[in-house]
C-alpha positions as CSV (number, residue, x, y, z in Angstrom):
1,X,191.8,162.4,106.9
2,X,193.6,162.0,103.4
3,X,192.4,160.0,100.4
4,X,194.3,159.2,97.4
5,X,192.5,158.2,94.1
6,X,194.5,156.2,91.8
7,X,193.6,155.0,88.2
8,X,195.2,154.0,85.0
9,X,194.9,154.7,81.2
10,X,197.2,152.4,78.7
11,X,200.7,152.3,80.6
12,X,200.2,155.6,82.6
13,X,199.2,155.8,86.2
14,X,197.6,158.9,87.9
15,X,197.3,159.6,91.4
16,X,195.3,162.4,93.2
17,X,195.0,163.5,96.8
18,X,191.8,164.5,98.5
19,X,190.8,165.7,102.0
20,X,187.5,164.6,102.0
21,X,185.7,161.1,101.2
22,X,183.0,162.8,99.1
23,X,185.8,164.4,96.9
24,X,187.8,161.0,96.6
25,X,184.4,159.6,95.5
26,X,183.6,162.3,92.8
27,X,187.0,161.9,91.6
28,X,187.0,158.0,91.3
29,X,183.6,158.2,89.5
30,X,184.7,161.2,87.0
31,X,187.7,158.8,86.2
32,X,185.6,155.8,85.6
33,X,183.3,157.6,83.3
34,X,186.4,159.0,81.3
35,X,187.5,155.4,80.7
36,X,190.1,155.0,83.0
37,X,191.0,151.3,84.4
38,X,191.9,150.3,87.5
39,X,190.4,153.1,89.6
40,X,190.8,152.7,93.6
41,X,190.4,154.8,96.5
42,X,193.2,154.5,99.3
43,X,192.5,156.0,102.5
44,X,195.2,157.0,105.4
45,X,195.3,153.6,106.7
46,X,196.1,152.1,103.3
47,X,192.7,150.5,103.0
48,X,192.0,150.1,99.3
49,X,188.4,150.5,97.9
50,X,186.8,150.4,94.6
51,X,184.3,153.4,93.9
52,X,181.7,151.1,94.5
53,X,182.8,149.7,97.8
54,X,183.7,153.3,98.8
55,X,180.1,154.5,98.1
56,X,178.7,151.7,100.3
57,X,181.1,152.8,103.1
58,X,180.0,156.9,102.5
59,X,176.2,156.1,102.1
60,X,175.6,152.7,103.3
61,X,174.4,149.7,101.2
62,X,171.5,150.4,98.8
63,X,168.1,148.9,100.3
64,X,167.4,145.7,98.5
65,X,163.5,145.3,97.3
66,X,161.9,142.1,98.6
67,X,158.5,141.4,97.3
68,X,156.4,139.8,99.6
69,X,153.9,138.4,97.1
70,X,154.9,137.2,93.6
71,X,153.3,139.9,91.1
72,X,151.8,137.0,88.8
73,X,150.1,135.6,92.2
74,X,148.6,139.2,93.0
75,X,147.1,139.5,89.2
76,X,145.8,136.2,89.2
77,X,144.2,136.7,92.4
78,X,142.6,140.0,91.4
79,X,141.6,138.2,87.9
80,X,139.9,135.6,89.9
81,X,137.8,137.9,92.1
């Protein structure tokens, strides 16, 4: 599959071709850290991704920590015991 990474700096637009998802993601993150704007990844079907959404497609969404008990309640319970 083919991926195109696009980015802008000032009035100039850049475009880079990649054959792998990982290569496209790495390039997009490098461009972001270099200060480029409007960094996008376009797949062979024309779908457009931000680097963050592409990362989620590649690796899945990051697990969200959901505490079952409030930390303050745990401390209060320990102090009361």
